[in-house]
Biopython code that builds the backbone (N, CA, C, O; Angstrom):
import numpy as np
from Bio.PDB.StructureBuilder import StructureBuilder

atoms = [
    (1, "MET", "N", (98.514, -18.949, 21.056)),
    (1, "MET", "CA", (97.267, -18.438, 21.617)),
    (1, "MET", "C", (96.485, -17.641, 20.572)),
    (1, "MET", "O", (95.271, -17.801, 20.452)),
    (2, "VAL", "N", (97.172, -16.790, 19.821)),
    (2, "VAL", "CA", (96.514, -15.973, 18.807)),
    (2, "VAL", "C", (95.849, -16.862, 17.768)),
    (2, "VAL", "O", (94.750, -16.557, 17.305)),
    (3, "ASP", "N", (96.506, -17.967, 17.395)),
    (3, "ASP", "CA", (95.919, -18.896, 16.427)),
    (3, "ASP", "C", (94.621, -19.490, 16.951)),
    (3, "ASP", "O", (93.662, -19.655, 16.197)),
    (4, "HIS", "N", (94.587, -19.809, 18.225)),
    (4, "HIS", "CA", (93.373, -20.379, 18.812)),
    (4, "HIS", "C", (92.219, -19.384, 18.777)),
    (4, "HIS", "O", (91.074, -19.755, 18.522)),
    (5, "VAL", "N", (92.526, -18.139, 19.031)),
    (5, "VAL", "CA", (91.487, -17.105, 18.989)),
    (5, "VAL", "C", (90.939, -16.966, 17.574)),
    (5, "VAL", "O", (89.729, -16.843, 17.386)),
    (6, "LYS", "N", (91.820, -16.985, 16.582)),
    (6, "LYS", "CA", (91.375, -16.868, 15.192)),
    (6, "LYS", "C", (90.526, -18.054, 14.760)),
    (6, "LYS", "O", (89.634, -17.904, 13.926)),
    (7, "GLN", "N", (90.792, -19.234, 15.320)),
    (7, "GLN", "CA", (90.062, -20.441, 14.952)),
    (7, "GLN", "C", (88.765, -20.607, 15.744)),
    (7, "GLN", "O", (87.928, -21.439, 15.393)),
    (8, "ALA", "N", (88.598, -19.841, 16.782)),
    (8, "ALA", "CA", (87.410, -19.976, 17.635)),
    (8, "ALA", "C", (86.151, -19.588, 16.871)),
    (8, "ALA", "O", (86.176, -18.734, 15.984)),
    (9, "THR", "N", (85.076, -20.223, 17.232)),
    (9, "THR", "CA", (83.773, -19.901, 16.652)),
    (9, "THR", "C", (82.952, -19.206, 17.736)),
    (9, "THR", "O", (82.444, -19.863, 18.644)),
    (10, "PRO", "N", (82.820, -17.893, 17.646)),
    (10, "PRO", "CA", (82.072, -17.184, 18.690)),
    (10, "PRO", "C", (80.583, -17.529, 18.647)),
    (10, "PRO", "O", (80.029, -17.829, 17.590)),
    (11, "VAL", "N", (79.966, -17.480, 19.795)),
    (11, "VAL", "CA", (78.536, -17.749, 19.923)),
    (11, "VAL", "C", (77.900, -16.539, 20.593)),
    (11, "VAL", "O", (78.406, -16.040, 21.598)),
    (12, "ILE", "N", (76.805, -16.076, 20.041)),
    (12, "ILE", "CA", (76.076, -14.947, 20.613)),
    (12, "ILE", "C", (75.066, -15.494, 21.619)),
    (12, "ILE", "O", (74.292, -16.400, 21.309)),
    (13, "LEU", "N", (75.084, -14.937, 22.814)),
    (13, "LEU", "CA", (74.141, -15.346, 23.854)),
    (13, "LEU", "C", (73.047, -14.297, 23.998)),
    (13, "LEU", "O", (73.271, -13.108, 23.768)),
    (14, "GLU", "N", (71.867, -14.753, 24.379)),
    (14, "GLU", "CA", (70.759, -13.831, 24.617)),
    (14, "GLU", "C", (70.107, -14.164, 25.951)),
    (14, "GLU", "O", (70.110, -15.319, 26.375)),
    (15, "PRO", "N", (69.547, -13.151, 26.618)),
    (15, "PRO", "CA", (68.862, -13.406, 27.883)),
    (15, "PRO", "C", (67.524, -14.107, 27.655)),
    (15, "PRO", "O", (66.754, -13.752, 26.762)),
    (16, "ILE", "N", (67.278, -15.105, 28.486)),
    (16, "ILE", "CA", (66.010, -15.828, 28.496)),
    (16, "ILE", "C", (65.313, -15.464, 29.802)),
    (16, "ILE", "O", (65.939, -15.453, 30.862)),
    (17, "VAL", "N", (64.027, -15.167, 29.726)),
    (17, "VAL", "CA", (63.275, -14.788, 30.920)),
    (17, "VAL", "C", (62.162, -15.792, 31.191)),
    (17, "VAL", "O", (61.626, -16.415, 30.274)),
    (18, "ASN", "N", (61.827, -15.934, 32.464)),
    (18, "ASN", "CA", (60.619, -16.658, 32.846)),
    (18, "ASN", "C", (59.470, -15.682, 32.670)),
    (18, "ASN", "O", (59.569, -14.518, 33.058)),
    (19, "ILE", "N", (58.383, -16.158, 32.087)),
    (19, "ILE", "CA", (57.215, -15.306, 31.892)),
    (19, "ILE", "C", (56.023, -15.945, 32.583)),
    (19, "ILE", "O", (55.864, -17.166, 32.574)),
    (20, "SER", "N", (55.200, -15.119, 33.172)),
    (20, "SER", "CA", (53.957, -15.557, 33.801)),
    (20, "SER", "C", (52.845, -14.662, 33.259)),
    (20, "SER", "O", (52.851, -13.449, 33.471)),
    (21, "ILE", "N", (51.897, -15.273, 32.561)),
    (21, "ILE", "CA", (50.803, -14.526, 31.936)),
    (21, "ILE", "C", (49.501, -14.903, 32.631)),
    (21, "ILE", "O", (49.177, -16.086, 32.739)),
    (22, "THR", "N", (48.761, -13.920, 33.096)),
    (22, "THR", "CA", (47.453, -14.147, 33.699)),
    (22, "THR", "C", (46.400, -13.635, 32.730)),
    (22, "THR", "O", (46.442, -12.481, 32.303)),
    (23, "THR", "N", (45.452, -14.506, 32.386)),
    (23, "THR", "CA", (44.464, -14.171, 31.361)),
    (23, "THR", "C", (43.221, -15.038, 31.518)),
    (23, "THR", "O", (43.294, -16.104, 32.128)),
    (24, "PRO", "N", (42.088, -14.610, 30.986)),
    (24, "PRO", "CA", (40.938, -15.508, 30.944)),
    (24, "PRO", "C", (41.285, -16.771, 30.144)),
    (24, "PRO", "O", (42.019, -16.707, 29.158)),
    (25, "GLY", "N", (40.756, -17.901, 30.574)),
    (25, "GLY", "CA", (41.064, -19.180, 29.950)),
    (25, "GLY", "C", (40.769, -19.250, 28.467)),
    (25, "GLY", "O", (41.394, -20.036, 27.755)),
    (26, "ALA", "N", (39.843, -18.457, 27.987)),
    (26, "ALA", "CA", (39.464, -18.484, 26.572)),
    (26, "ALA", "C", (40.622, -18.120, 25.646)),
    (26, "ALA", "O", (40.576, -18.433, 24.456)),
    (27, "PHE", "N", (41.652, -17.470, 26.166)),
    (27, "PHE", "CA", (42.765, -17.023, 25.331)),
    (27, "PHE", "C", (43.967, -17.968, 25.374)),
    (27, "PHE", "O", (45.010, -17.667, 24.792)),
    (28, "MET", "N", (43.830, -19.103, 26.056)),
    (28, "MET", "CA", (44.945, -20.044, 26.205)),
    (28, "MET", "C", (45.537, -20.447, 24.850)),
    (28, "MET", "O", (46.754, -20.395, 24.678)),
    (29, "GLY", "N", (44.717, -20.840, 23.907)),
    (29, "GLY", "CA", (45.205, -21.291, 22.602)),
    (29, "GLY", "C", (45.923, -20.199, 21.842)),
    (29, "GLY", "O", (46.997, -20.424, 21.285)),
    (30, "ASP", "N", (45.333, -19.014, 21.818)),
    (30, "ASP", "CA", (45.952, -17.889, 21.108)),
    (30, "ASP", "C", (47.304, -17.525, 21.716)),
    (30, "ASP", "O", (48.263, -17.252, 20.994)),
    (31, "LEU", "N", (47.375, -17.523, 23.043)),
    (31, "LEU", "CA", (48.624, -17.148, 23.707)),
    (31, "LEU", "C", (49.680, -18.240, 23.568)),
    (31, "LEU", "O", (50.870, -17.939, 23.465)),
    (32, "SER", "N", (49.262, -19.496, 23.566)),
    (32, "SER", "CA", (50.215, -20.595, 23.355)),
    (32, "SER", "C", (50.873, -20.460, 21.992)),
    (32, "SER", "O", (52.091, -20.583, 21.868)),
    (33, "GLY", "N", (50.065, -20.208, 20.970)),
    (33, "GLY", "CA", (50.599, -20.022, 19.625)),
    (33, "GLY", "C", (51.493, -18.806, 19.528)),
    (33, "GLY", "O", (52.525, -18.836, 18.858)),
    (34, "ASP", "N", (51.095, -17.731, 20.198)),
    (34, "ASP", "CA", (51.885, -16.502, 20.166)),
    (34, "ASP", "C", (53.256, -16.716, 20.806)),
    (34, "ASP", "O", (54.273, -16.293, 20.256)),
    (35, "LEU", "N", (53.284, -17.373, 21.971)),
    (35, "LEU", "CA", (54.568, -17.627, 22.635)),
    (35, "LEU", "C", (55.450, -18.549, 21.800)),
    (35, "LEU", "O", (56.661, -18.348, 21.716)),
    (36, "SER", "N", (54.850, -19.543, 21.192)),
    (36, "SER", "CA", (55.602, -20.458, 20.337)),
    (36, "SER", "C", (56.235, -19.699, 19.168)),
    (36, "SER", "O", (57.380, -19.961, 18.802)),
    (37, "GLY", "N", (55.496, -18.773, 18.594)),
    (37, "GLY", "CA", (56.016, -17.954, 17.503)),
    (37, "GLY", "C", (57.125, -17.012, 17.933)),
    (37, "GLY", "O", (57.856, -16.485, 17.094)),
    (38, "LYS", "N", (57.252, -16.800, 19.219)),
    (38, "LYS", "CA", (58.306, -15.939, 19.768)),
    (38, "LYS", "C", (59.472, -16.776, 20.308)),
    (38, "LYS", "O", (60.264, -16.291, 21.116)),
    (39, "ARG", "N", (59.574, -18.013, 19.867)),
    (39, "ARG", "CA", (60.613, -18.941, 20.308)),
    (39, "ARG", "C", (60.494, -19.270, 21.790)),
    (39, "ARG", "O", (61.480, -19.632, 22.432)),
    (40, "GLY", "N", (59.282, -19.145, 22.335)),
    (40, "GLY", "CA", (59.053, -19.434, 23.738)),
    (40, "GLY", "C", (58.602, -20.865, 23.967)),
    (40, "GLY", "O", (58.209, -21.566, 23.035)),
    (41, "HIS", "N", (58.666, -21.284, 25.220)),
    (41, "HIS", "CA", (58.238, -22.622, 25.618)),
    (41, "HIS", "C", (57.350, -22.501, 26.848)),
    (41, "HIS", "O", (57.716, -21.830, 27.813)),
    (42, "ILE", "N", (56.206, -23.133, 26.822)),
    (42, "ILE", "CA", (55.313, -23.140, 27.979)),
    (42, "ILE", "C", (55.718, -24.287, 28.889)),
    (42, "ILE", "O", (55.846, -25.428, 28.446)),
    (43, "SER", "N", (55.916, -23.977, 30.159)),
    (43, "SER", "CA", (56.309, -25.005, 31.122)),
    (43, "SER", "C", (55.134, -25.498, 31.951)),
    (43, "SER", "O", (55.221, -26.551, 32.582)),
    (44, "GLY", "N", (54.029, -24.746, 31.957)),
    (44, "GLY", "CA", (52.868, -25.196, 32.712)),
    (44, "GLY", "C", (51.798, -24.128, 32.809)),
    (44, "GLY", "O", (51.995, -22.978, 32.417)),
    (45, "THR", "N", (50.668, -24.539, 33.339)),
    (45, "THR", "CA", (49.561, -23.609, 33.575)),
    (45, "THR", "C", (48.989, -23.868, 34.961)),
    (45, "THR", "O", (49.044, -24.988, 35.471)),
    (46, "ASP", "N", (48.448, -22.833, 35.555)),
    (46, "ASP", "CA", (47.777, -22.924, 36.852)),
    (46, "ASP", "C", (46.425, -22.244, 36.740)),
    (46, "ASP", "O", (46.194, -21.432, 35.844)),
    (47, "SER", "N", (45.543, -22.583, 37.654)),
    (47, "SER", "CA", (44.243, -21.911, 37.727)),
    (47, "SER", "C", (44.370, -20.687, 38.617)),
    (47, "SER", "O", (45.007, -20.726, 39.669)),
    (48, "GLY", "N", (43.759, -19.610, 38.178)),
    (48, "GLY", "CA", (43.728, -18.395, 38.971)),
    (48, "GLY", "C", (42.312, -18.131, 39.450)),
    (48, "GLY", "O", (41.459, -19.017, 39.393)),
    (49, "ARG", "N", (42.066, -16.946, 39.910)),
    (49, "ARG", "CA", (40.727, -16.559, 40.371)),
    (49, "ARG", "C", (39.845, -16.148, 39.202)),
    (49, "ARG", "O", (40.344, -15.740, 38.152)),
    (50, "ASN", "N", (38.542, -16.257, 39.384)),
    (50, "ASN", "CA", (37.557, -15.756, 38.417)),
    (50, "ASN", "C", (37.787, -16.280, 36.997)),
    (50, "ASN", "O", (37.807, -15.506, 36.041)),
    (51, "ASN", "N", (37.958, -17.588, 36.867)),
    (51, "ASN", "CA", (38.166, -18.238, 35.565)),
    (51, "ASN", "C", (39.420, -17.757, 34.844)),
    (51, "ASN", "O", (39.502, -17.839, 33.618)),
    (52, "GLN", "N", (40.378, -17.267, 35.585)),
    (52, "GLN", "CA", (41.659, -16.859, 35.008)),
    (52, "GLN", "C", (42.600, -18.068, 34.992)),
    (52, "GLN", "O", (42.482, -18.973, 35.818)),
    (53, "ILE", "N", (43.529, -18.065, 34.044)),
    (53, "ILE", "CA", (44.593, -19.053, 34.043)),
    (53, "ILE", "C", (45.920, -18.313, 34.093)),
    (53, "ILE", "O", (46.021, -17.148, 33.710)),
    (54, "ILE", "N", (46.924, -19.013, 34.571)),
    (54, "ILE", "CA", (48.275, -18.463, 34.626)),
    (54, "ILE", "C", (49.149, -19.366, 33.768)),
    (54, "ILE", "O", (49.329, -20.546, 34.069)),
    (55, "ILE", "N", (49.685, -18.804, 32.707)),
    (55, "ILE", "CA", (50.557, -19.533, 31.793)),
    (55, "ILE", "C", (51.992, -19.205, 32.182)),
    (55, "ILE", "O", (52.364, -18.036, 32.281)),
    (56, "LYS", "N", (52.797, -20.244, 32.401)),
    (56, "LYS", "CA", (54.193, -20.038, 32.780)),
    (56, "LYS", "C", (55.095, -20.630, 31.709)),
    (56, "LYS", "O", (54.799, -21.682, 31.143)),
    (57, "GLY", "N", (56.192, -19.944, 31.439)),
    (57, "GLY", "CA", (57.119, -20.442, 30.439)),
    (57, "GLY", "C", (58.396, -19.640, 30.388)),
    (57, "GLY", "O", (58.684, -18.825, 31.264)),
    (58, "GLU", "N", (59.165, -19.895, 29.322)),
    (58, "GLU", "CA", (60.407, -19.179, 29.070)),
    (58, "GLU", "C", (60.368, -18.628, 27.655)),
    (58, "GLU", "O", (59.823, -19.252, 26.744)),
    (59, "VAL", "N", (60.949, -17.456, 27.485)),
    (59, "VAL", "CA", (60.974, -16.812, 26.168)),
    (59, "VAL", "C", (62.192, -15.884, 26.100)),
    (59, "VAL", "O", (62.567, -15.286, 27.109)),
    (60, "PRO", "N", (62.811, -15.760, 24.923)),
    (60, "PRO", "CA", (63.913, -14.805, 24.794)),
    (60, "PRO", "C", (63.419, -13.368, 25.026)),
    (60, "PRO", "O", (62.377, -12.970, 24.505)),
    (61, "LEU", "N", (64.164, -12.617, 25.795)),
    (61, "LEU", "CA", (63.777, -11.243, 26.106)),
    (61, "LEU", "C", (63.600, -10.406, 24.842)),
    (61, "LEU", "O", (62.723, -9.543, 24.789)),
    (62, "ALA", "N", (64.416, -10.650, 23.835)),
    (62, "ALA", "CA", (64.336, -9.875, 22.586)),
    (62, "ALA", "C", (62.972, -9.993, 21.915)),
    (62, "ALA", "O", (62.575, -9.102, 21.164)),
    (63, "GLU", "N", (62.256, -11.073, 22.174)),
    (63, "GLU", "CA", (60.949, -11.296, 21.547)),
    (63, "GLU", "C", (59.817, -10.549, 22.255)),
    (63, "GLU", "O", (58.676, -10.571, 21.792)),
    (64, "LEU", "N", (60.124, -9.894, 23.368)),
    (64, "LEU", "CA", (59.072, -9.266, 24.178)),
    (64, "LEU", "C", (59.082, -7.743, 24.122)),
    (64, "LEU", "O", (58.499, -7.097, 24.992)),
    (65, "GLN", "N", (59.723, -7.164, 23.132)),
    (65, "GLN", "CA", (59.871, -5.706, 23.090)),
    (65, "GLN", "C", (58.545, -4.962, 23.124)),
    (65, "GLN", "O", (58.455, -3.904, 23.747)),
    (66, "SER", "N", (57.528, -5.478, 22.480)),
    (66, "SER", "CA", (56.223, -4.803, 22.485)),
    (66, "SER", "C", (55.132, -5.743, 22.990)),
    (66, "SER", "O", (53.978, -5.649, 22.572)),
    (67, "TYR", "N", (55.507, -6.653, 23.893)),
    (67, "TYR", "CA", (54.565, -7.692, 24.296)),
    (67, "TYR", "C", (53.366, -7.150, 25.070)),
    (67, "TYR", "O", (52.270, -7.698, 24.951)),
    (68, "GLY", "N", (53.540, -6.118, 25.838)),
    (68, "GLY", "CA", (52.405, -5.558, 26.576)),
    (68, "GLY", "C", (51.274, -5.157, 25.645)),
    (68, "GLY", "O", (50.110, -5.467, 25.899)),
    (69, "THR", "N", (51.617, -4.472, 24.575)),
    (69, "THR", "CA", (50.623, -4.050, 23.587)),
    (69, "THR", "C", (50.015, -5.250, 22.872)),
    (69, "THR", "O", (48.804, -5.309, 22.661)),
    (70, "GLU", "N", (50.868, -6.213, 22.501)),
    (70, "GLU", "CA", (50.382, -7.412, 21.813)),
    (70, "GLU", "C", (49.442, -8.218, 22.703)),
    (70, "GLU", "O", (48.403, -8.694, 22.245)),
    (71, "LEU", "N", (49.806, -8.369, 23.972)),
    (71, "LEU", "CA", (48.970, -9.124, 24.905)),
    (71, "LEU", "C", (47.613, -8.449, 25.079)),
    (71, "LEU", "O", (46.581, -9.120, 25.121)),
    (72, "GLN", "N", (47.615, -7.138, 25.179)),
    (72, "GLN", "CA", (46.348, -6.419, 25.322)),
    (72, "GLN", "C", (45.471, -6.606, 24.090)),
    (72, "GLN", "O", (44.252, -6.728, 24.205)),
    (73, "ALA", "N", (46.091, -6.630, 22.910)),
    (73, "ALA", "CA", (45.327, -6.835, 21.671)),
    (73, "ALA", "C", (44.741, -8.243, 21.616)),
    (73, "ALA", "O", (43.590, -8.418, 21.215)),
    (74, "ILE", "N", (45.516, -9.243, 22.013)),
    (74, "ILE", "CA", (45.048, -10.635, 21.968)),
    (74, "ILE", "C", (43.925, -10.863, 22.968)),
    (74, "ILE", "O", (42.951, -11.550, 22.659)),
    (75, "THR", "N", (44.051, -10.294, 24.161)),
    (75, "THR", "CA", (43.098, -10.580, 25.241)),
    (75, "THR", "C", (42.028, -9.508, 25.412)),
    (75, "THR", "O", (41.246, -9.567, 26.361)),
    (76, "GLY", "N", (41.981, -8.549, 24.528)),
    (76, "GLY", "CA", (41.003, -7.477, 24.677)),
    (76, "GLY", "C", (41.213, -6.676, 25.946)),
    (76, "GLY", "O", (40.256, -6.187, 26.547)),
    (77, "GLY", "N", (42.465, -6.543, 26.351)),
    (77, "GLY", "CA", (42.783, -5.757, 27.542)),
    (77, "GLY", "C", (42.656, -6.519, 28.845)),
    (77, "GLY", "O", (42.787, -5.923, 29.915)),
    (78, "GLU", "N", (42.402, -7.827, 28.790)),
    (78, "GLU", "CA", (42.166, -8.589, 30.019)),
    (78, "GLU", "C", (43.365, -9.390, 30.503)),
    (78, "GLU", "O", (43.265, -10.080, 31.517)),
    (79, "GLY", "N", (44.488, -9.319, 29.813)),
    (79, "GLY", "CA", (45.657, -10.095, 30.220)),
    (79, "GLY", "C", (46.752, -9.216, 30.775)),
    (79, "GLY", "O", (46.845, -8.035, 30.441)),
    (80, "ASN", "N", (47.585, -9.797, 31.625)),
    (80, "ASN", "CA", (48.782, -9.104, 32.089)),
    (80, "ASN", "C", (49.898, -10.125, 32.246)),
    (80, "ASN", "O", (49.652, -11.331, 32.279)),
    (81, "TYR", "N", (51.113, -9.635, 32.341)),
    (81, "TYR", "CA", (52.247, -10.546, 32.440)),
    (81, "TYR", "C", (53.349, -9.960, 33.299)),
    (81, "TYR", "O", (53.399, -8.756, 33.550)),
    (82, "SER", "N", (54.230, -10.842, 33.744)),
    (82, "SER", "CA", (55.438, -10.419, 34.444)),
    (82, "SER", "C", (56.581, -11.294, 33.948)),
    (82, "SER", "O", (56.376, -12.433, 33.528)),
    (83, "ILE", "N", (57.782, -10.743, 34.004)),
    (83, "ILE", "CA", (58.958, -11.496, 33.584)),
    (83, "ILE", "C", (60.029, -11.414, 34.660)),
    (83, "ILE", "O", (60.053, -10.498, 35.481)),
    (84, "GLU", "N", (60.920, -12.413, 34.628)),
    (84, "GLU", "CA", (62.041, -12.477, 35.556)),
    (84, "GLU", "C", (63.201, -13.145, 34.822)),
    (84, "GLU", "O", (63.008, -14.160, 34.153)),
    (85, "PHE", "N", (64.396, -12.587, 34.942)),
    (85, "PHE", "CA", (65.556, -13.170, 34.273)),
    (85, "PHE", "C", (65.741, -14.621, 34.695)),
    (85, "PHE", "O", (65.600, -14.958, 35.871)),
    (86, "SER", "N", (66.059, -15.482, 33.723)),
    (86, "SER", "CA", (66.320, -16.889, 34.007)),
    (86, "SER", "C", (67.781, -17.252, 33.739)),
    (86, "SER", "O", (68.498, -17.667, 34.649)),
    (87, "HIS", "N", (68.220, -17.092, 32.483)),
    (87, "HIS", "CA", (69.576, -17.497, 32.111)),
    (87, "HIS", "C", (69.917, -16.957, 30.723)),
    (87, "HIS", "O", (69.091, -16.322, 30.067)),
    (88, "TYR", "N", (71.135, -17.217, 30.294)),
    (88, "TYR", "CA", (71.547, -16.896, 28.929)),
    (88, "TYR", "C", (71.570, -18.179, 28.115)),
    (88, "TYR", "O", (71.853, -19.258, 28.635)),
    (89, "GLU", "N", (71.268, -18.043, 26.833)),
    (89, "GLU", "CA", (71.232, -19.193, 25.936)),
    (89, "GLU", "C", (71.783, -18.757, 24.577)),
    (89, "GLU", "O", (71.659, -17.594, 24.191)),
    (90, "ALA", "N", (72.387, -19.696, 23.863)),
    (90, "ALA", "CA", (72.915, -19.384, 22.535)),
    (90, "ALA", "C", (71.776, -19.015, 21.590)),
    (90, "ALA", "O", (70.738, -19.678, 21.561)),
    (91, "VAL", "N", (71.982, -17.959, 20.826)),
    (91, "VAL", "CA", (71.015, -17.546, 19.808)),
    (91, "VAL", "C", (71.027, -18.608, 18.706)),
    (91, "VAL", "O", (72.103, -19.079, 18.336)),
    (92, "PRO", "N", (69.869, -18.999, 18.172)),
    (92, "PRO", "CA", (69.846, -19.981, 17.079)),
    (92, "PRO", "C", (70.739, -19.546, 15.912)),
    (92, "PRO", "O", (70.908, -18.355, 15.655)),
    (93, "ALA", "N", (71.301, -20.527, 15.217)),
    (93, "ALA", "CA", (72.279, -20.267, 14.152)),
    (93, "ALA", "C", (71.753, -19.310, 13.086)),
    (93, "ALA", "O", (72.486, -18.430, 12.634)),
    (94, "ASN", "N", (70.501, -19.468, 12.681)),
    (94, "ASN", "CA", (69.963, -18.593, 11.629)),
    (94, "ASN", "C", (69.892, -17.135, 12.094)),
    (94, "ASN", "O", (70.117, -16.222, 11.299)),
    (95, "ILE", "N", (69.587, -16.916, 13.346)),
    (95, "ILE", "CA", (69.519, -15.549, 13.872)),
    (95, "ILE", "C", (70.931, -14.991, 14.068)),
    (95, "ILE", "O", (71.167, -13.805, 13.839)),
    (96, "GLN", "N", (71.875, -15.848, 14.495)),
    (96, "GLN", "CA", (73.262, -15.393, 14.606)),
    (96, "GLN", "C", (73.777, -14.923, 13.251)),
    (96, "GLN", "O", (74.448, -13.895, 13.157)),
    (97, "GLN", "N", (73.459, -15.681, 12.201)),
    (97, "GLN", "CA", (73.895, -15.309, 10.855)),
    (97, "GLN", "C", (73.292, -13.961, 10.447)),
    (97, "GLN", "O", (73.974, -13.114, 9.870)),
    (98, "GLN", "N", (72.013, -13.777, 10.754)),
    (98, "GLN", "CA", (71.339, -12.519, 10.433)),
    (98, "GLN", "C", (71.993, -11.352, 11.182)),
    (98, "GLN", "O", (72.204, -10.284, 10.607)),
    (99, "LEU", "N", (72.308, -11.554, 12.449)),
    (99, "LEU", "CA", (72.957, -10.506, 13.238)),
    (99, "LEU", "C", (74.338, -10.167, 12.683)),
    (99, "LEU", "O", (74.729, -9.000, 12.653)),
    (100, "LYS", "N", (75.074, -11.186, 12.245)),
    (100, "LYS", "CA", (76.391, -10.939, 11.645)),
    (100, "LYS", "C", (76.259, -10.110, 10.373)),
    (100, "LYS", "O", (77.038, -9.185, 10.144)),
    (101, "GLN", "N", (75.265, -10.448, 9.543)),
    (101, "GLN", "CA", (75.049, -9.704, 8.297)),
    (101, "GLN", "C", (74.701, -8.243, 8.594)),
    (101, "GLN", "O", (75.232, -7.330, 7.961)),
    (102, "GLU", "N", (73.807, -8.032, 9.557)),
    (102, "GLU", "CA", (73.412, -6.669, 9.920)),
    (102, "GLU", "C", (74.594, -5.885, 10.469)),
    (102, "GLU", "O", (74.772, -4.709, 10.148)),
    (103, "SER", "N", (75.397, -6.536, 11.291)),
    (103, "SER", "CA", (76.562, -5.875, 11.869)),
    (103, "SER", "C", (77.562, -5.505, 10.782)),
    (103, "SER", "O", (78.137, -4.417, 10.799)),
    (104, "LYS", "N", (77.761, -6.414, 9.842)),
    (104, "LYS", "CA", (78.695, -6.153, 8.747)),
    (104, "LYS", "C", (78.205, -5.002, 7.875)),
    (104, "LYS", "O", (78.991, -4.128, 7.510)),
    (105, "SER", "N", (76.920, -4.990, 7.538)),
    (105, "SER", "CA", (76.395, -3.914, 6.688)),
    (105, "SER", "C", (76.428, -2.573, 7.416)),
    (105, "SER", "O", (76.633, -1.537, 6.782)),
    (106, "ASN", "N", (76.229, -2.573, 8.730)),
    (106, "ASN", "CA", (76.310, -1.324, 9.496)),
    (106, "ASN", "C", (77.739, -0.805, 9.577)),
    (106, "ASN", "O", (77.960, 0.406, 9.587)),
    (107, "SER", "N", (78.713, -1.715, 9.636)),
    (107, "SER", "CA", (80.106, -1.273, 9.733)),
    (107, "SER", "C", (80.653, -0.821, 8.384)),
    (107, "SER", "O", (81.666, -0.124, 8.330)),
    (108, "ASP", "N", (79.992, -1.211, 7.293)),
    (108, "ASP", "CA", (80.416, -0.785, 5.955)),
    (108, "ASP", "C", (80.013, 0.658, 5.659)),
    (108, "ASP", "O", (80.528, 1.257, 4.715)),
    (109, "HIS", "N", (79.114, 1.217, 6.437)),
    (109, "HIS", "CA", (78.625, 2.580, 6.170)),
    (109, "HIS", "C", (79.398, 3.604, 6.922)),
    (109, "HIS", "O", (79.115, 4.797, 6.809)),
]
sb = StructureBuilder()
sb.init_structure("model")
sb.init_model(0)
sb.init_chain("A")
sb.init_seg("    ")
for serial, (resi, resn, name, xyz) in enumerate(atoms, 1):
    if name == "N":
        sb.init_residue(resn, " ", resi, " ")
    sb.init_atom(name, np.array(xyz, "f"), 0.0, 1.0, " ", f" {name:<3s}", serial, name[0])
structure = sb.get_structure()
């Protein structure tokens, strides 16, 4: 059993949330690019009231630490969002490697 544990390749999981962004339609392109840059995926859009659109998708929670401020900057204060937990997903290999390096350097001090 101990040998199996030593041979195992651990995987780091991260929380993924459903996001719903309400904003004027003029910001659709900017917000699509922003979510994509945050490793997010847009699953659809709906029409809201007063020329508003609702962008729905999934994004890692870690990418949203300052999203309220960023969204306000992109939309000139006219956008808002809500999130809801969806599931856990494996962190991409490059980010797992970065986390391992950071953890190792922190434990060396």
